N, C-alpha and C positions, 0 to 999 in steps of 0.2 A: 625378457624384452629389453629391460633397462641395461642388462649386461651387453646385449647386442648393440644397443645405441651407444654405449660407452666405447665399445671396440671400434665402431664406425667413426666416432669422433677422433679416437687416437689415430686411426688409419688416415683420416683426412688431414690431421695435423702433421703427421709424418710426411705425407705426400706434398703438402704445402711447403714444408721445410725443405724437402728435396728440390722442388722447383725453384725456391728462393736461392738455395745454395748454388744450383746450376747456373742461374742467371748472373749471380755475383761472380762466379768463376769465369763465365764468358766475358764479362766486362773487364776482366783483368788481362785478357789476351792482348798482345801487342798487334798493331796493324800488320806487322811482317809475318805473323803466324798464318796468314792466309791472304788470298787476293780476291778482290771483288769480281763477281760474275755479272755485275749489273750491266744492263743495256745502255746505249747512248742516252744521255739526258738525265741519268741518275748519277749522283756525285759519289766519288770515291773518298775514303779517308786519306788525309795527307800522310805520306810516308817519306821520311828522310832517306834519300838514296846514298848508299855508300858503296865504294868499290875498292878493291885491293889493287894498288898500282904496282905493276911488276916491271915497268920500263922507265928509265930516266932518259935524259937527253943522250947519254952515251950508250944507251941500250943495256947497261949493266943491271942485274937483278937487285931489287931492293925488297924488303919484306914487311915494311911498316904499312898498315892500312891508312889510307888518306881519304878524307871526305871528298865527294865529287866536286865540290867547289874549290878545292885546293889548287894551287898553281903547280901543275905537273906537265909532262909531255903527252898525257893521255889524248888520244884522238877523239875527244868527246864533242859532239855537235851541240851548239847553242843556237839553233836555228829558230826563226820565228816567221811571222807572216809578213806580207808586203805592207807598205804604208796604209793601204786601204783596209787591211785586215781581212781580206776575203779569199786569199790563197795562202798556202802554207809550204814553206821551203823544206820541211822535214817529211813531206810526202813526195816520193819520187816514183815516176811511172815509165816503164820501158816502152820505147817507141821505134817504129820501123818505117824506113823510106824506100823500101824495095819494090813498091808497086808501080806498074806502068800500063799504059793503054796505047792503042794504035795511033790515036790522035796526037799525043804528045811524045810518045816514045817509039813509034813505028811498029809496035806490037804489044800484045798483052804480056806483062811481066809479073810473075808470081801468082796472079789470079788463075793462070793456066797450069798450076803446079802439077808436076808429075806424080803419079801414084807410086809411092816408094815401096819397092818390093821387100818382103821379109828376108832376113839374112839366111834363113834355112830354105833351100830350094823346094823342099817338100811342102812346107807351109805356104811359101810364096805361090805355088801352083794352084792353091785353092782360092786365090783372090784376084780381082781384076787388075789389068795392067793398062798403061797408057797415060794420058794426061787430061786435064779438064779443058773445056772449050767455052770460054767466056763469050758474051756476058751472061748468058742464062745459066751456064754450068761453071761454077768457080770452085777453087780449092779451099772451101770453107764449109762448115755445117750451118753457118749463119750468113745472112746477106746484109751488107752495109746499107744504111739509109742513103748514103751518097752514091750508091752503085759501085761497081768495080772501077776505082779511080786511079789516077796517076799521082804519085808523090811529088811530081814536078808542077802540078797545077797550083798556082797561087791561091785560087779560091778554096781549094782543098786544105792547104796549109792554114788559111785564115779560119776556116770552119773548125779545124782540129784545135787550134789555139783557143777558140771560143768554147769548145767543149771541155778542154782541159781547165780553163778558168771556171767554168760552171761546176766542175768536179772539185775545185779548190786544190788541185795538184800543182804545186809550185815548181817542180823540177822535172823536166822531160829528159829521160835518159836515152840518148840516141845510140842505136845499134850502128857501130862504126867500123868501116874497113878502110885501109889506106888507099890513096889515089890509085886508080886503075885496077882495084881488086874488088871482089864481090863474093857472095855465097854461091853455092853450086847451081842455084836456080835463078840467079839474078844478074844484074848488070851493075857496074860501078856507079856509086851515087855520092861520092865524097864532094863532088861539085855542088851538091844541093845544100851543103851545110850553111853557107852564107845566107841563103834565102830562109832557111829554117831559123837561124839565129835572129834574123831581122823580124820575122813573123812573131817569134816568141817574145822578143823585146817589146813589140807593140802592145803586148798583153801582160807585161810584167812577169813573164815566165822565164825561168833560167834553164840552161841546157848543160847537162853533164854527158860524158862519153862512156859508152859501153863497148870496150875493145873486143872484137870478135876473134875467133881462132882461125885467122886466114892461113893459107898455105905458106909454110916457112916461118911462122911466127916463133920468135925466140925472145929471150930477155934482151938481147942486143937490138932486135928490130923494134921491140916495145919501147926501148930507150929512145930510138929515133922517132917513133910515133908520138910519144909524149912531147918531145921537143917540137915536132911539127905542129901539133895541136895548140900548144901554148904560144908558140911564136906566131901562128896564123890567126888564132881566135881568142887568145888570152885577154886582149884589150877590149873585146866586144862587151857591150852592156849586158848581154844575156848569158855570158859565160859564167857558169856556176862556180863559186868558191865557197869554201867551208871554213868556219871559224873554230879553231881548236881551243882547248882549255887554256893554252898559254897565250892566246890572242893571235896566233898565226892565222893568216888567211891563205888557204891553199886550195887548188883545184882538187876535185874528187873524181877518181876513175874506177869504174867497175871492170874487172878483167874476167871475161866469160871463159869457161873451161880452162881455168888457170892450172888445174891439176895435170894438164898435158905437158907442162914444162917442169922439170925437176926442181925441188925447193932450193937446192944449192945454186942453181942458175938464177932463180929469182933473187936469192940473197946477194948475188953480185950486183943486182940493180937496186935492191930495196934496203939493204943494210948499210949502215954508215961507213963500214969498212970495205964495201964491195968494190970490185975492180972497176966498175963503171957506174958507181952509185949516183942516184939522183938526189940523195939526202944532202941537205944544206947547200943546194944549188938553186938557181932560178927555176929549175924544173922539178923541184920537190912537190909532193902532193900527198893526198890521202888515197891509198890504193886498197881496193876491196876485192877479195878473192872469192870465187865460188866454192861453196862446200857442198859436195854431193855425198860422199861416203864419210863415215865416222873417222877413218884414218887420215882424212885430209886435214883435220884440225891441227895436228902437230906439224904437218907440212906447211900449213899457212903461217904458223908461228916461226918456224925455222926459215921460211922464205922471206921474212921481213915485212909481210903485209900488215896493214893497219886495221883490218877487219874482215868479216866474211858475210856473204849474202846467200840466199837459198834459191832464188829465181823461180823454180818450177811451181806451177799452180796446182799440181795434182798431189793432194795430201796423201802421203804414204808411198809416193813414187820413189823417193830416195830418202836416205837418212836425213839429209838437210831439209828436205821439203815436208817432213813429217812433223805436224804440230806437236805431237807428244814429246819430241826431242828438243824443242826450242828452249825449254827451261834449262836443260843440261848444257846446251850449246852456249846460252847466254852466261851461265855460271863460268864455263871454261873461258869465255871471252873476257869476263870481268877479271878473272884471276890473271890472265895474260895481257891485260890492258889493251884489248882489242874491241872494236865495235862489232856488235851483232845486228845485222840488218835483215830481218825476216821479210820474205816476199809472199804476198797474198794475191789471190786471183779469184775471179767470179765463178770459175768452173774450168773444166778441161775436156775437150773432145777434138782429137786430131784424125778421126777415122776417114775424113775426106781426102787426106793425103797418105795416111798409114792405116789402111782398112783393117789390118790385122791387130791393131792396138786398142781394141775396145775395152780391155781390162783396166786401162788407165783412165778411162772416161770418168769425170766427176760431174754429176748433174748439178745444174745451177739452183734447182729447187726454188725458183722465183726470187732469187736473191739471198736465200738463207745460207747457202754454202759460202757466199762472199762474206756475209756478216759473221759467220762462225770463224772464218779465217782471220778476219780483221780483229775479232775479239781475242783470238789466240795470240795474235801478234802483240796486242796491247798488254796482255797479261805478263809478258816478259819485260815490259818497260824499255823498249828500244829507243835510241836517239832518232832513228830514221825508220820509216816503213817504206818498202818498195811495192809497187803494184805491177803484176804481170797479167795483163798488159793494156796499153791503150789500143793497139791495133795489130796484134798477132792473130790474124783471122784464121790462119791454117790450124792453129792449135786450140781455137775456140776460147781464148783467154781474154778477148777484147772487152773493154767497157765502152768503146765507141758505139754510137747509136746504130741499132740494127732494126730492120723491119720485116714483117711477115712476107714470105714470097713462096709461090708454088709455080712450077713449070711442068711441062709434059713429062719430064724425067726426074725432077727433084722436088722435094718438100723440105724447105729450109726450116731450121729451128728459129725461134724468135723470143722476145721478152714478154709476150702476152701472158697474163692479162694486163701487164703494166705497159707504160709508154716506152718509146725507144730510148729515152734518157734515164731509165731506171738506175743503171749502174753509175751514171754520173752523179745522180742525187744521193745514192748510197755512199759514194766515195766522199762527197762533201760532208754528209752527216757524220761519218766516222773520222774524217780529217779534223773536224771541229771538236769531236769528242777526244781525240788523241791529244790535241793541244790543251784542252781543259784538264785532262788527267796529268799531262806533263807538268803543268804548273803546280799540281799537288805533289808529284814525285820529287820535285826539286826544292820544295819548301825547306 
């Protein structure tokens, strides 16, 4: 019995020694050996952020690592909140002005979206055709609290700015087409920009431009677009400008479906030696390219872009939109002195306009999908986070207020058991957390 007791004591001593050694080993780990999975409200360990600068003013390659605070030509954002501290200019949200109603536009626009047929005629034959018939039947799986509205309605613009402010999203990223042009299902809306800028300005919100792939878009037409936008809107108080690490204050543009134009053409516009370069001119800016496929990374570098964003809210839909790839993309961007701007969304469902696309649906799970996406974005320590979207109702990515609705032919999804402002509240919660963590990263 005494021998058994002695063995037990020895075993207990060895076990205690093992636990003590393990704990001491864990305490020696650097903060960079892992990343916190903590939810908002819990504090992260401060980590000094370092990046490898690969681009100087002349775009020649250098190899020495430089601390993030060093004076370089890196397009690093140093954004902060408005003077009141209740909205954040490093939270950008995609916004659409393509909606119309008979009262203000002579007809319903976009709410009556066509049912897009599948490209394979055999598959297309299995799904309904036609278009939606508002106001009871709209091209969305959710129903807006404001009803099917017109983007031209001043009261709607005012309500939207109030909702954006409630969400703490400081930069509205406007889906933009040149004058006289529109998407396949819409009407030209460039004339709405002044009203939008004025409404945003009243609420302390800034506006950036999301240049769409209109028919005939080339590097040369984009040159003209940038000049037009800056000349016409650049002096407005709501026009968003971005502070680089060298202290330059430049407008920031998102270029949707940038991969449709060859990188060598973009280089003519965005490299300092390009034939019609915007660099070092009054029309220089920060130009952000869309990454969809992995191969687009090198094209974005050779095209002369300053960064990349992912847009799509369906995790796994593309290489760029897959959360599991964000760490590798961010590393690539750091090495090449680019910004990585992940895009997050509350969910995805576009079967009201693409009834055959159910496999890309991402259930909201009462906000959990959104919070998982936001946490994945913060884990790569971005300078900016983009949200897809405020009001892309067709693809079910909106954070705008929605309400329960049932008609004779439709049962719309909703945010129950939560209130219509659930996603505005979640956005504010994570915007605040993002900025708290950012202070730690830049220590």
